[in-house]
N, C-alpha and C positions, 0 to 999 in steps of 0.2 A: 579748390578755391575756398577762400573762407568767406563769410558772410559780408565782410567789409569791402566795399568797392567791387562787389560782384555784379553780373548782369542783372540778377535777380533784384538785389537791393536797389540798384539803379532804376529799374522799371518800378518797383514798388514806391520809391520816392516820388517818381513822376504821376503815379496814379493818386497817390495820397494828397498831392499839392493840387488836384482839381476838386473843388468843393462840391462834390455830387451828393448833395441832400436829397433825399428821395422826394420826387421821382427824378430829380435832374442828374443826367449822366455827366455833363460838364466835360465831354469831349473824351471820357476815358475809352469808350468803346471805339472811336475813331482811331486812337492811338494803338489800340490792341489789333484793330483790323489792318492797319498798315503793317505791323509787325507780322502778321500772319500771312497776308497776302504775299509778302516778300518771300515766304518759303513755301508758296504754292496752294495755299488755302483760298477756296472760293468763298468770299464773303458777302453776305446778304443783310442788309440793314432792314429791320421789320419794326417800324414805329407804329405803335398802336394806341387808341385813346382818343378824347376829343381833343380839339385845338385849345392850347392854353394849358393842358395837362397831358400831354404826350409823353408816353413811356418809349424810351430806346430800348431795342432788343437787337442782338446780333446772332445770327445763324453762320457759322464758318465750317468749312469742311474740306479736308484734304483726302482725297479717294487712294485707296491702296491698290497695288497690283492685281491681287487676287479677287477676281469677281465672286461676290458672295462672301468674302472675307469679313472678319468681325469689325464692328463699328463702336469705338469707344470715344464717349464724349466727356469733355470737363465741363462743368456747368457752377456758375456763380453769379454774383451780381455786383454790379459797379456802383449802385446807391448805397448810402451810409445813413444812418441816423442822425438827427440834429446834435449839436455840440453840447447843448446845454450852456450856462452861463460861460463865457469866454474869460472872464476875469479868474475863474476858478482852475483854469488849465494852467499848467507849468509853462507851457510853450504854445503858440498858435497851432490850433489843431489842424490846419491845412498849410502849415510849413513843416515838412517832415523833419524831425529833429533827432539825431543820435545822442544819446546820453546814457551813460552808465550801463553800456553794454545792451541797450534797447534802441529799437527805433519807435518814435512817439509819432501819432498822429491819429486823426479819425479814420478809421478803416483799416489801421494797420493790422489788426488781428481778424477783422470782420469786414471784408475779406479781400482787401487789395492785395496783400502778400501772397495769399494763395493764388489768386489770379496771375500774379507776376510769376510765381513759381510754375505755373502751369504753362504759361507762354514760353518761357526760357527753356523748360523741359522739353517741349514740343520742337523749339528751334534746335536744340541739341541732337534731339532724337533723329529729326529729319535731316540734319547735316550728317550723322552717322549712318543713318539707313535711309537713303532718299528713294529706294525701291521697297520700301516696307510693305508687307502683305496686307494688313489690314487698313481700315480708315480711321482718321482721328477728325473730331469735331469740336467745337466750342459753341455752347448755349449761354448766353449772357443777357442780363436784364437790368433795368434800372428801376423795376418794381417789386424788389423782395421786401424791403423794409416798409413799404408801404401797404396799400390795401391788397396787393396782389391779384389785380384784375386783369391789367393789360401786359403783364410781363410773361412769366415762364408758362404760365396756363395757356396763354394766346400762342405762344410759339409751339407749343405742343399740339395745339389744334391744328396750326399751319402744317407741321409735318406730318400729322395723321392725314390730313386731306391729301398729302403727296404721297402716301404709302411708305414713308420713311420711318423706320424703326431702329433703335438703338440695341446693341447687345449689352453694353456696359456703360456705365455713367459714375463718374466721382464727382461729387458735389464738394466744392472747397470749404466748407463751414468750418469754423473752428471747433473741432470736436476734443483736441487733446485736453486733458484735465490738470495733471502734474507736470508732464513734461511731453515734448513732441513724440508722438506715435503711440501713446499708451491707449487710445481709444478710436476706434472705428465706429460710427453709427450706421447700422445696417438695417433702420427702420424707425419710425416715428409713430408716436400715438396720434389719433385723430381727436378733434375738438368738436363737440356738439353743444351749442348754447340754447338756452330758452328763456323767453320773458313770459311769465304766468300771470294772469290777472284773475285774483279770486274774487268773485261777485258777492257781495252782501247787500244789507239795507242798513243805511245809516240812520242813526237815532239817538235819543238822550240816553245816556248811560245809566239813568235812575229807572228807566223803563224798557229794560232789555227784551221783554216779551213782545215789544213793537218795532224791534229791530232785528238784524241777523248779523253776527260779529263774523267777518270773513276770516280773521284770525284763528278764532276758535274753531271755524268749520275746516280750516286748514291744517292745523295743528296735528290730528291723527294721521294724515297722509303724510306730513312732513316726517313724523316719527318713523312711518314706515319706509319712505324712500331713503332716509339716512341710514337705515338699517339693512338694506337689501345688498347682498352680494351679487352684483350685476354679471359678474363672470369670473372664471378661475385664472384668467390671464393664459399664458402658454409659455413655451421655453424661453421666449424672448421677451415676453412683456410682463408686467404687473397686472394684477385685476383692473377692471375699469373703476374710475373714481368718479363719484357724484359728489358735487360740493355746490351749497348755495354761496353766492358772492354778494347779493344784496337783497334786502327785505323791507319793504316800507309800506306803512298804512297811517292813517288817522290824519286829522286836520291841524294837529298842533294844540287842540284845546283837550284839556283833561276830562271832559265831562260829554265826549261825543263818542260813540260807537262808530267806527269808520265803514265807510260803504264798499271799499274794496282794498284788496291787498295785492301788491306788485312783488313777485318774487323772480330773481334773476338766479339761474344756475348754469352749471356747466358739467359736461362728462368730458373726461379724457379717457379714450378707450383704444383698444387694440383690435388687431385682426380677429380676436376671439369674438367680438361683437359686431353688429352692424348698426347704422343709425336708426333703420327701421325697426329692429328689434328693441332697441333702447326707448325710442318714443312710444311704442306699443306698450312697454311695462308701464312706463310713466302714466300714460292714458288709462290704463287698467286700474292702477291705484287710486287716481282721482276719481275713477267712475265708482270704484267700490265704497268709497267714503262720500260719495254723493256730493263733491265739491262742484260747485257752479264755476266755471272758468272758461277763459280764452286763453290759448297759448301761441306764441309765434316762435318758430324753430330756426337757428341760423347753424348750418353746417360750415364750421371753419375750416376744417380739412379732414380728409380721411386718412386713416392709418395706411402705413405701406411697410412691407417687410422683404428683404432680401435674405434668404437663408445662405448660411455658409457654401460657398461655391468659388468657381474660378475668379471672379474679381475680388472677393474678400481674401483669398488665398494668395492671389497675385500681390494684393497690396500689402497684406501682413508680410510676406517674404520681402518685400522690397523695404518695409519699415525695419525689419531685423536687420537687413544688409546694411542700411545707410544710417541707423540711430542705435542698433544694439537693443531695441526694446521689444519686448513680447506684447504685442497688441492684444486688447480685448474688444470683442463686439458688444454694443450697447444700443438701446433704443430709449434712452432718457432723454428728456428736454421737451422743448416745445414743437410746434411744427415747423417744416421747412419745404423749399420748392420740389424737394425729392417727391413729395406726394404727387405732384403733376407729371412728373417725368416717369415716375413708375408706370403710368399708363400707356407709355409707349417704349419703355425699355426692359428688357428681361432681369437685369441686376442693376440695382442703385445703391450705392453706398456713399458716406459723407466722411471726409477726411481734411483735416486742417490743423492749424497751429493751436496753442493754448489760449483757452477762452477766458482767462480770469478776469481780463479788463475790457471785454466787449461791452459796448453801449455805455461805458463808464466814461467820466474825467479821465484825462491822460491815458488814453487807450495806447497800447504798445505792444511789441512783439520782440522777442530775444533776437538780437542780431545774428547770433550763432546758430539759430534755428532755420535760417533762410536757406542756406544751400542744401542741408539735409532735406529740407521740404521739398525743394525742387529735385532733387535726387530721388525722393520716394515717387514723385508722380513720374520721372522719366523710368524708373524701375518699372513701374506698373505697365507702361507702354512696351518696354523691352519684352515683358512676360506675355502681353496680349496680342499686340499687333505687329511684332516683327516678323 
């Protein structure tokens, strides 16, 4: 069946039509739960967060006949980023529109089409194999595009408390670059940020002996930090990167030595390093240069890595079968909810449509890619839980 008027397209359009700007789910998960319950899934709604800022989460599972058989989960998010200026969209972002071979709308690529494809793939698979051996699950949240506090991380805690572990998980992030199937993400770098406050003594610029310039005090340490090779990376990740994003000091006057310097910086790091080691090395450099300071650290996300194995091989084989593309494993890009799922799952990878227009005006997905996307997900089920 082509992408036009297919069940996958119809469901994607119904999801896009719901204005689920983070953290609002706008009824997406209720629609999905209804579809999954109809084919035997046990659906559990898991709202977390304070009143007025509730995050909707869904855990749905269909158990297989084989006790101890593999459990594969499809994971994703029903929330989308804000639209930006509506007048700059060619068509209403929450009115799914077919135009020039594409489906337009907020969430078309990130990631409502993936979720639709996962649901329809599961419907087809269960219809063909009602007595399948392994178990199938869905883990969905409306807090991926937001602070990611009451979403997937909380669901994973809930699952851990019940001793539920996953064998395989496919996150439907838009990973393809040039064409559907060219890239699977088998890991992501971690993000570690800090705000460093260097203490000095404010004074008149004509009397430097009566002041202590924090910019001058920090400069040698800055040069050393910028030159450090933090690690060598590994077979899947590039070396860790340390970058200053903001640096501020001064009162605005040209004749005043500032009393403090505030520096914001960030590490993007792989499994070749740990947050503890990176923090310790920064502190060592600051101590070596006698920099008087305070520092506040924020761990935005830990790295995760799934080495080549049954999940990536099954997905790659399915991609080759249904798209003719030879896929590549990659760990590029920012963080994702895979970092939380990796703590309770043996294998986590991300796979989805072309990411060229995600978070942009006129977000879109190629209509012709919808059925192959669904077929790739179904092919993974055929290879792993049949």
